[in-house]
Structures are given as structure tokens and as C-alpha cells.
C-alpha positions as CSV (number, residue, x, y, z in Angstrom):
1,M,-4.3,-75.9,0.6
2,P,-0.9,-77.4,0.4
3,E,2.2,-75.7,1.9
4,P,3.7,-73.0,-0.3
5,T,6.3,-74.4,-2.7
6,E,9.9,-73.2,-2.6
7,Q,9.4,-71.5,-5.9
8,E,6.3,-69.6,-4.6
9,I,8.2,-68.5,-1.5
10,R,11.2,-67.4,-3.7
11,E,9.1,-65.3,-6.0
12,R,7.2,-63.6,-3.1
13,A,10.5,-63.0,-1.2
14,H,11.9,-61.4,-4.3
15,E,8.8,-59.1,-4.7
16,L,9.1,-58.1,-1.0
17,W,12.9,-57.4,-1.4
18,E,12.3,-55.2,-4.5
19,Q,9.5,-53.3,-2.7
20,A,11.9,-52.6,0.2
21,G,14.5,-51.1,-2.1
22,K,16.7,-54.2,-2.7
23,P,18.6,-54.0,0.6
24,E,21.7,-56.2,0.8
25,G,22.2,-58.9,3.4
26,R,18.6,-59.4,4.4
27,E,17.7,-62.5,2.3
28,D,16.7,-64.6,5.2
29,E,14.4,-61.9,6.5
30,F,12.5,-61.7,3.2
31,W,12.4,-65.4,2.8
32,H,10.8,-65.9,6.2
33,A,8.3,-63.0,5.7
34,A,7.3,-64.5,2.3
35,E,6.9,-68.0,3.8
36,Q,4.8,-66.7,6.7
37,E,2.6,-64.6,4.4
38,L,1.9,-67.5,2.0
39,R,1.2,-69.9,4.9
40,N,-1.2,-67.3,6.5
41,Q,-2.9,-66.8,3.1
42,N,-3.5,-70.6,2.9
43,K,-5.0,-70.6,6.4
44,S,-7.5,-67.9,5.5
45,N,-8.8,-69.8,2.5
46,P,-12.6,-70.0,2.8
47,M,-12.5,-73.5,1.3
48,R,-10.8,-74.9,4.4
49,T,-12.2,-78.1,5.8
50,P,-11.1,-80.2,8.8
51,D,-9.1,-82.3,6.3
52,T,-7.1,-79.3,5.1
53,L,-6.2,-77.8,8.5
């Protein structure tokens, strides 16, 4: 799987931010959490091959 796109990260970060009650001043925290979550999701894909690692 390719790396998550900026748009995918943005959308997931927004979801996480809303779920947390929309706190102010924590944009970076939610961005990094979303990015990590999406990257980990790609790593657990059962279709992984040595070429996609």
C-alpha cells in the first residue's frame, strides 16, 4: 500500500478531533495520530509482499 495521502490524513485527523470534543490548539497532535494510524493500517494489510514493505 502506498503512504497515506495528505487528504486521507486530514480527514482522519478531523474525525479524531471531533471525537475528542474539538479541543483547540491540538492540531499537530491529531495530525500525527491520524498519520500513524493510517500508516499502521497499511502495514497490517494482508496483501503485503516484500515489494510493498
